[in-house]
VEXDREN-2710 file (C-alpha; in Angstrom, 1 decimal):
% VEXDREN-2710
k/r/px/py/pz
1/MET/-17.9/160.0/149.8
2/THR/-15.5/159.9/146.8
3/GLU/-16.7/159.7/143.2
4/ASP/-15.8/156.0/143.0
5/GLU/-17.9/155.3/146.1
6/LYS/-21.1/157.0/144.8
7/PRO/-23.7/154.5/143.5
8/GLN/-23.8/154.4/139.8
9/SER/-26.9/154.4/137.7
10/LEU/-28.2/151.0/136.7
11/GLY/-29.7/152.4/133.6
12/PRO/-33.2/151.3/132.4
13/VAL/-34.2/148.2/134.3
14/PRO/-36.1/145.6/132.2
15/ARG/-39.8/145.7/132.9
16/ARG/-41.5/142.6/134.2
17/ARG/-44.8/141.7/132.7
18/SER/-47.4/139.7/134.6
19/VAL/-47.8/135.9/134.3
20/PHE/-51.2/136.5/132.8
21/GLU/-49.8/138.7/130.1
22/GLY/-47.2/136.0/129.3
23/LEU/-49.7/133.2/129.1
24/ALA/-52.1/135.4/127.1
25/GLN/-49.4/135.7/124.4
26/LEU/-48.9/131.9/123.9
27/PRO/-49.5/130.8/120.3
28/VAL/-52.8/129.1/121.0
29/THR/-56.1/128.8/119.1
30/SER/-59.1/130.4/120.7
31/LEU/-62.2/128.3/121.0
32/ALA/-64.4/131.3/120.9
33/PRO/-67.1/131.1/118.2
34/THR/-66.9/133.8/115.5
35/GLU/-69.3/134.9/112.8
36/ASN/-67.5/132.8/110.3
37/THR/-67.8/129.5/112.2
38/HIS/-70.6/127.1/112.8
39/THR/-72.5/127.1/116.1
40/HIS/-70.9/124.4/118.3
41/LEU/-73.2/122.0/120.0
42/THR/-70.5/120.6/122.3
43/ASP/-67.0/121.5/123.6
44/THR/-65.2/118.6/125.2
45/SER/-61.7/118.9/126.5
46/VAL/-59.5/115.9/127.0
47/ALA/-56.3/116.5/129.0
48/PHE/-53.9/113.6/129.6
49/LEU/-51.8/113.2/132.7
50/GLY/-48.3/114.7/132.7
51/LYS/-46.9/117.4/130.4
52/ALA/-49.2/118.6/127.7
53/SER/-48.3/117.4/124.2
54/GLU/-49.6/117.0/120.7
55/ASN/-52.1/114.5/122.1
56/ASN/-54.0/117.2/124.1
57/HIS/-57.0/118.5/122.1
58/ALA/-60.5/119.9/122.5
59/PHE/-63.1/118.1/120.4
60/ARG/-66.3/119.7/119.0
61/VAL/-69.5/118.7/117.2
62/ASP/-71.4/121.4/115.4
63/GLU/-75.0/121.5/114.2
64/THR/-74.0/119.7/110.9
65/GLY/-72.6/116.8/112.8
66/THR/-69.0/117.7/111.8
67/PHE/-66.4/116.4/114.2
68/THR/-63.5/118.9/114.7
69/GLN/-60.6/119.4/117.0
70/SER/-58.4/122.1/118.2
71/HIS/-55.4/122.5/120.5
72/ILE/-56.7/123.2/124.0
73/ILE/-56.0/126.4/125.9
74/PRO/-55.9/126.7/129.7
75/ILE/-59.0/128.9/130.0
76/PRO/-61.3/130.1/127.2
77/GLN/-60.6/133.8/126.9
78/TYR/-64.3/134.7/126.3
79/ALA/-65.7/132.8/129.4
80/THR/-67.0/134.6/132.4
81/ARG/-64.5/133.9/135.1
82/THR/-65.5/135.8/138.2
83/ARG/-68.6/136.9/140.1
84/PRO/-69.5/140.2/141.6
85/ILE/-67.4/141.0/144.7
86/ARG/-69.4/140.6/147.9
87/ASP/-68.5/141.3/151.5
88/ILE/-67.4/138.3/153.4
89/ASP/-68.6/137.6/157.0
90/HIS/-66.5/136.8/160.0
91/TYR/-67.6/133.2/160.3
92/THR/-66.8/132.3/156.6
93/ALA/-63.5/134.2/156.7
94/THR/-62.2/132.5/159.8
95/GLY/-63.2/129.0/158.7
96/HIS/-60.6/128.8/155.9
97/HIS/-57.0/129.7/155.1
98/PHE/-57.2/132.7/152.8
99/LEU/-55.0/134.9/150.6
100/ALA/-55.4/138.7/150.8
101/VAL/-54.3/140.9/147.9
102/ASN/-54.5/144.5/146.8
103/ASP/-57.6/145.6/145.0
104/ASP/-55.7/146.2/141.7
105/ILE/-54.6/142.5/141.4
106/ASP/-56.5/141.1/138.4
107/ASP/-58.3/137.8/139.1
108/ASN/-56.8/136.3/136.0
109/GLU/-53.3/136.9/137.6
110/ILE/-54.4/134.6/140.5
111/GLU/-55.5/132.0/138.0
112/ALA/-52.4/132.2/135.9
113/LEU/-50.1/131.7/138.9
114/ILE/-52.1/128.7/140.2
115/VAL/-52.2/127.2/136.7
116/SER/-48.4/127.6/136.5
117/LEU/-47.9/125.2/139.3
118/TRP/-50.8/122.8/139.2
119/GLU/-51.7/120.4/136.4
120/GLY/-55.4/120.6/135.5
121/ALA/-56.0/123.8/137.5
122/GLY/-58.5/126.3/136.1
123/TRP/-61.9/128.0/136.5
124/ALA/-64.6/125.5/137.3
125/SER/-67.3/128.2/137.3
126/PRO/-67.4/132.0/138.0
127/GLY/-65.5/132.6/141.2
128/ILE/-64.5/129.0/141.7
129/LEU/-60.8/128.3/140.8
130/HIS/-60.2/124.5/140.8
131/ILE/-56.7/123.5/141.9
132/THR/-56.8/119.7/142.3
133/ALA/-59.3/117.0/143.4
134/GLY/-61.2/118.3/146.4
135/VAL/-59.3/121.6/146.6
136/ARG/-60.3/125.0/145.2
137/MET/-60.1/128.7/145.7
138/GLU/-63.2/130.9/146.0
139/GLY/-63.3/134.6/145.4
140/PRO/-62.6/137.3/145.2
141/TRP/-64.5/138.4/148.3
142/ASN/-64.4/141.9/149.7
143/LEU/-62.7/142.1/153.1
144/PRO/-64.6/144.9/155.0
145/GLU/-62.6/147.5/156.9
146/ASP/-63.6/146.1/160.4
147/LEU/-62.4/142.6/159.5
148/ARG/-59.1/144.0/158.1
149/GLU/-58.6/145.8/161.3
150/LYS/-59.5/142.7/163.4
151/PHE/-57.3/140.3/161.4
152/CYS/-54.4/142.9/161.2
153/ILE/-54.5/142.8/157.4
154/PRO/-53.0/145.8/155.6
155/ASP/-55.6/148.4/154.6
156/GLU/-54.7/148.2/150.9
157/GLN/-55.4/144.4/150.8
158/THR/-59.2/144.6/150.3
159/LYS/-59.7/141.4/148.3
160/ILE/-59.4/137.8/149.6
161/TRP/-59.4/134.3/148.1
162/LEU/-60.6/131.5/150.3
163/LEU/-58.8/128.2/150.2
164/VAL/-61.2/125.3/150.4
165/CYS/-59.1/122.2/151.3
166/PRO/-59.7/119.2/153.6
167/PRO/-57.2/119.6/156.5
168/THR/-54.6/116.8/156.8
169/ARG/-52.5/117.2/159.9
170/GLY/-49.5/115.4/161.3
171/PRO/-47.7/115.6/164.6
172/ALA/-47.0/119.1/166.0
173/LEU/-43.5/120.4/165.4
174/LYS/-41.4/120.7/168.5
175/ASN/-39.2/123.8/168.8
176/ILE/-35.5/123.2/169.0
177/ASP/-33.6/125.2/171.5
178/ASN/-36.7/127.2/172.2
179/THR/-36.4/128.8/168.8
180/PRO/-40.0/129.6/167.5
181/ASP/-40.8/128.1/164.1
182/MET/-43.4/129.9/161.9
183/TRP/-45.3/126.7/161.1
184/ALA/-45.1/125.5/164.7
185/GLN/-46.8/128.7/165.8
186/ALA/-49.3/128.7/163.0
187/PHE/-50.3/125.0/163.6
188/PRO/-49.7/124.3/167.3
189/ASN/-51.9/121.1/167.2
190/GLY/-50.3/119.5/164.2
191/LEU/-48.6/120.4/161.0
192/PRO/-50.3/120.3/157.6
193/GLN/-49.5/117.3/155.5
194/GLY/-50.0/116.1/151.9
195/VAL/-52.1/118.1/149.6
196/GLU/-52.9/120.8/152.3
197/ALA/-49.2/121.4/152.9
198/LYS/-48.5/121.6/149.1
199/VAL/-51.3/124.0/148.4
200/LEU/-50.3/126.2/151.4
201/ARG/-46.8/126.4/149.9
202/THR/-48.4/127.5/146.6
203/LEU/-50.4/130.1/148.5
204/MET/-47.2/131.4/150.1
205/ASN/-45.5/131.6/146.7
206/VAL/-48.4/133.5/145.2
207/ALA/-48.4/135.9/148.2
208/ARG/-44.7/136.6/147.7
209/ARG/-45.2/137.2/144.0
210/LEU/-48.2/139.6/144.5
211/ALA/-47.1/141.2/147.8
212/GLY/-50.1/139.6/149.5
213/THR/-50.8/138.1/152.9
214/VAL/-51.8/134.5/153.9
215/ARG/-53.9/134.0/157.0
216/ILE/-54.1/130.6/158.6
217/ALA/-57.5/129.3/159.8
218/GLY/-57.7/128.5/163.5
219/SER/-54.6/130.2/164.8
220/GLY/-55.1/133.3/162.7
221/ALA/-51.3/133.4/162.0
222/LEU/-50.3/135.8/159.3
223/PHE/-47.6/135.4/156.7
224/THR/-46.5/138.3/154.5
225/PRO/-43.5/137.1/152.3
226/ASP/-41.2/139.8/151.1
227/PRO/-41.6/140.1/147.3
228/ASP/-38.0/141.3/147.0
229/SER/-36.7/138.1/148.6
230/ALA/-37.0/136.2/145.3
231/VAL/-33.8/137.1/143.6
232/THR/-32.6/133.9/141.8
233/LEU/-33.9/133.4/138.2
234/ALA/-33.7/130.4/135.9
235/LEU/-33.8/130.5/132.1
236/TYR/-35.0/127.3/130.3
237/ALA/-34.2/127.2/126.6
238/PRO/-33.7/124.7/123.8
239/ARG/-30.3/126.0/122.9
240/TRP/-26.9/125.4/124.5
241/LEU/-24.3/128.1/124.7
242/ASN/-20.7/127.1/125.4
243/PRO/-18.8/129.1/128.1
244/GLN/-17.3/131.6/125.7
245/GLU/-20.6/132.3/124.0
246/SER/-22.2/133.0/127.4
247/ILE/-19.4/135.3/128.4
248/GLU/-19.6/137.3/125.2
249/ALA/-23.4/137.6/125.5
250/LEU/-23.0/139.0/129.0
251/ARG/-20.0/141.3/128.6
252/SER/-22.0/144.1/127.0
253/GLN/-23.4/144.8/130.4
254/PHE/-21.0/142.9/132.6
255/PRO/-17.4/143.4/131.3
256/GLN/-15.9/141.3/134.1
257/ALA/-17.9/138.2/133.3
258/HIS/-15.6/135.2/133.4
259/ASP/-15.6/131.4/133.4
260/ALA/-15.7/130.1/137.0
261/ARG/-13.5/127.2/135.9
262/THR/-10.6/129.5/134.8
263/VAL/-8.2/128.4/137.6
264/ASN/-9.2/124.8/137.3
265/ILE/-8.5/124.8/133.5
266/ALA/-5.1/126.4/134.1
267/GLN/-4.3/123.7/136.7
268/ARG/-5.5/121.0/134.3
269/ALA/-3.3/122.3/131.5
270/SER/-0.3/122.3/133.8
271/SER/-1.1/118.7/134.9
272/LEU/-1.5/117.6/131.3
273/SER/1.8/119.2/130.4
274/SER/3.6/117.2/133.1
275/GLU/1.8/114.1/131.9
276/SER/2.9/114.8/128.3
277/GLN/6.5/115.0/129.4
278/ARG/6.2/111.8/131.4
279/LEU/4.7/109.9/128.4
280/LYS/7.4/111.2/126.2
281/ASN/10.1/109.9/128.5
282/MET/8.3/106.6/128.8
283/MET/8.0/106.2/125.0
284/THR/11.6/107.1/124.5
285/THR/13.0/104.6/127.0
286/ALA/10.5/101.7/127.0
287/TYR/8.4/101.6/123.8
288/PRO/10.0/101.7/120.4
289/LEU/6.9/103.1/118.7
290/LYS/6.6/103.9/115.0
291/PRO/7.1/107.6/114.3
292/GLU/3.6/108.1/112.9
293/ILE/2.0/106.5/116.1
294/ARG/4.2/108.6/118.3
295/ALA/3.2/111.7/116.4
296/LYS/-0.5/111.0/116.8
297/ILE/-0.2/110.4/120.6
298/GLU/1.7/113.7/121.0
299/ALA/-0.9/115.6/118.9
300/ASP/-3.7/114.2/121.1
301/ILE/-1.8/115.3/124.2
302/ARG/-1.2/118.8/122.9
303/GLN/-4.9/119.1/121.9
304/ALA/-6.1/118.0/125.3
305/ALA/-3.7/120.4/127.1
306/ALA/-4.7/123.4/124.9
307/GLY/-8.5/123.1/125.2
308/PRO/-11.0/122.8/128.0
309/PRO/-12.4/119.4/128.9
310/THR/-15.6/118.1/127.4
311/LEU/-18.4/119.8/129.2
312/ASP/-21.8/118.8/130.3
313/ALA/-22.1/121.7/132.8
314/TYR/-20.2/124.9/133.6
315/ALA/-20.6/128.2/135.5
316/VAL/-20.0/131.9/134.7
317/MET/-19.4/134.6/137.3
318/ILE/-20.5/138.2/137.0
319/PRO/-20.4/141.1/139.5
320/VAL/-23.8/142.4/140.6
321/GLY/-25.1/145.1/142.9
322/ASN/-22.4/147.1/144.6
323/MET/-20.3/144.3/146.1
324/SER/-22.1/141.0/145.3
325/HIS/-21.7/138.4/142.5
326/ALA/-24.0/136.1/140.6
327/MET/-23.2/132.6/139.4
328/ILE/-24.8/131.4/136.2
329/GLU/-25.0/127.7/136.3
330/VAL/-25.5/126.1/132.9
331/ARG/-26.5/122.4/132.5
332/PRO/-28.9/120.3/130.4
333/THR/-32.0/119.1/132.3
334/HIS/-34.4/116.3/131.6
335/THR/-37.3/117.8/133.6
336/VAL/-38.9/121.2/133.2
337/PRO/-41.1/123.1/135.7
338/GLN/-44.9/122.8/135.4
339/ALA/-45.2/126.4/134.0
340/LEU/-43.5/125.2/130.8
341/ARG/-45.7/122.3/130.1
342/TRP/-47.3/124.0/127.1
343/GLU/-44.1/124.9/125.4
344/ARG/-43.5/122.6/122.5
345/TRP/-39.7/123.0/122.6
346/ALA/-39.8/121.6/126.2
347/ASP/-40.5/118.2/124.7
348/GLY/-36.9/118.1/123.4
349/PRO/-33.5/118.8/124.9
350/VAL/-33.6/121.6/127.4
351/VAL/-30.8/123.7/128.9
352/GLU/-31.1/125.4/132.3
353/TYR/-29.3/128.7/132.9
354/ARG/-29.8/129.3/136.7
355/ILE/-28.6/132.7/137.9
356/ARG/-27.9/132.6/141.7
357/TRP/-27.3/135.6/143.8
358/ILE/-24.1/135.4/145.9
359/PRO/-24.2/138.3/148.4
360/ASP/-21.0/139.8/149.7
361/GLU/-19.8/138.9/153.1
362/LYS/-21.1/142.0/154.7
363/THR/-24.7/141.5/153.3
364/ARG/-24.5/137.8/154.3
365/SER/-23.7/138.7/157.9
366/MET/-26.6/141.2/157.9
367/TYR/-28.9/138.3/156.9
368/ALA/-27.5/136.1/159.5
369/THR/-28.1/138.5/162.3
370/ALA/-31.6/139.7/161.2
371/ALA/-34.6/138.2/163.0
372/GLY/-36.6/138.3/159.8
373/GLU/-37.2/140.1/156.5
374/GLN/-38.7/143.1/158.4
375/THR/-35.5/143.6/160.4
376/LEU/-33.1/143.6/157.4
377/SER/-31.0/146.8/157.3
378/ARG/-31.6/149.4/154.6
379/THR/-28.1/148.6/153.2
380/ALA/-28.9/144.9/152.9
381/ARG/-32.2/145.6/151.1
382/PHE/-30.6/148.1/148.7
383/GLU/-27.8/145.6/147.8
384/ARG/-30.4/142.9/147.2
385/LYS/-32.5/145.2/145.0
386/ARG/-29.6/146.3/142.9
387/SER/-28.4/142.7/142.6
388/ALA/-31.9/141.6/141.5
389/ALA/-32.0/144.3/138.8
390/ASP/-28.6/143.1/137.5
391/ILE/-29.7/139.5/137.5
392/GLU/-32.8/140.4/135.5
393/LYS/-30.5/142.1/133.0
394/ALA/-28.3/139.0/132.7
395/ALA/-31.3/136.8/132.2
396/ALA/-32.6/139.2/129.5
397/LEU/-29.2/139.1/127.7
398/LEU/-29.1/135.3/127.7
399/ASN/-32.8/135.1/126.7
400/LEU/-32.0/137.1/123.5
401/MET/-29.3/134.5/122.6
402/VAL/-31.2/131.3/123.3
403/GLY/-34.9/132.1/123.5
404/GLY/-36.9/130.0/126.0
405/THR/-38.6/131.2/129.2
406/ILE/-37.5/132.8/132.4
407/LEU/-38.9/131.6/135.7
408/ASP/-38.4/132.9/139.3
409/GLU/-37.4/130.7/142.2
410/ASP/-41.0/129.9/142.9
411/GLY/-41.5/128.5/139.4
412/PHE/-43.6/131.4/138.0
413/ILE/-43.0/132.9/134.6
414/VAL/-41.1/136.2/134.5
415/ALA/-41.7/138.1/131.3
416/ILE/-38.9/140.6/130.9
417/GLU/-39.0/143.3/128.2
418/ASN/-35.5/143.9/127.1
419/ALA/-34.5/147.5/127.7
420/PRO/-33.5/149.4/124.6
421/ASP/-29.9/150.3/124.1
422/ASP/-29.0/153.5/125.9
423/ASP/-25.5/155.0/125.6
424/THR/-26.2/156.9/128.8
425/ALA/-27.0/153.8/130.8
426/GLY/-24.5/152.8/133.4
427/GLY/-23.7/149.2/134.0
428/PRO/-23.4/147.5/137.4
429/THR/-20.8/148.8/139.8
430/GLN/-17.7/146.9/139.1
END
């Protein structure tokens, strides 16, 4: 292996903080009583449908009859949220879909992820996490060793959360060309529909984020999404960067960053140049225009040929991993994900910076031939991991320029601590 072929150091990779850490740092007012406040006789929260706004408040009446209000927070930080862990029995465990996670997963992390995707979700009482009408999660329960072995759950996943949800089933999915489908195997008598299907998708997203396992009631099918499979990130922010600003922000770590429209702009300039000559010929032979009018027309043509077209979206390309690329798609958006519904800036104009992974041809072919995540080659996994680290770096660089919030492809908040400058850090392999 030559020196050029040896993998180069990525340098310090930005550290992800948990969703719960991110939500805990929101600029909200705690409703917890202090020694300098009155004793509150009532706490009544009023949440309106849709995105939270200035109209969402919590109202209070203290012992003096004073009526006060405060901005609501998702969950009072001082409230008791969970109950002592108890062993679950076989009958209860098999009667519900459930999520199994490692013992070190904080219960508040589960709540933060669910709240990120569901309006009105939150603790209903200790150990009861309300999701939507008639749907809740209960836990955490301890999954005993004998049940872990019986269910084929990894030994380290000792805590489970039951999903209490009325089943809603549609027709069974027929396999095409005898190719097994994961949902067809998990629900042989009919696929989940409506709220059950949506909540199960949420459970799968949470399992991918926390490296957990979802077990399906009835069939006992297990799903263990690969946490490393979520590579794409999206930054939502109130500030627009033009293409050159984005490129300059990225080039400190990605010197080869370039506008994906470069070729198209060159072609357009050539086309406008030809059009300019055609108009000049036409004006000379057919239209006896006044000199000042002709000068203005020619100036407009030169300006259009020299500059890029008016933009409402663009894309920037950067090299990532060893051989892959990422495309940063920039466009304004009128809708923001649920996880951003508490951000005040999200009520105004919002720009989406979506960073998509474009694997190299060799890695794509490995994905095409793999039967599943577990059969991916070590080379493909390494390329994906390096690419994901570079994409996080790119998101952190843009975040420094425009603020806002970074989300993963499942809609969960990704809190990235920007790595300090390090002259010894190597950039991505170019």
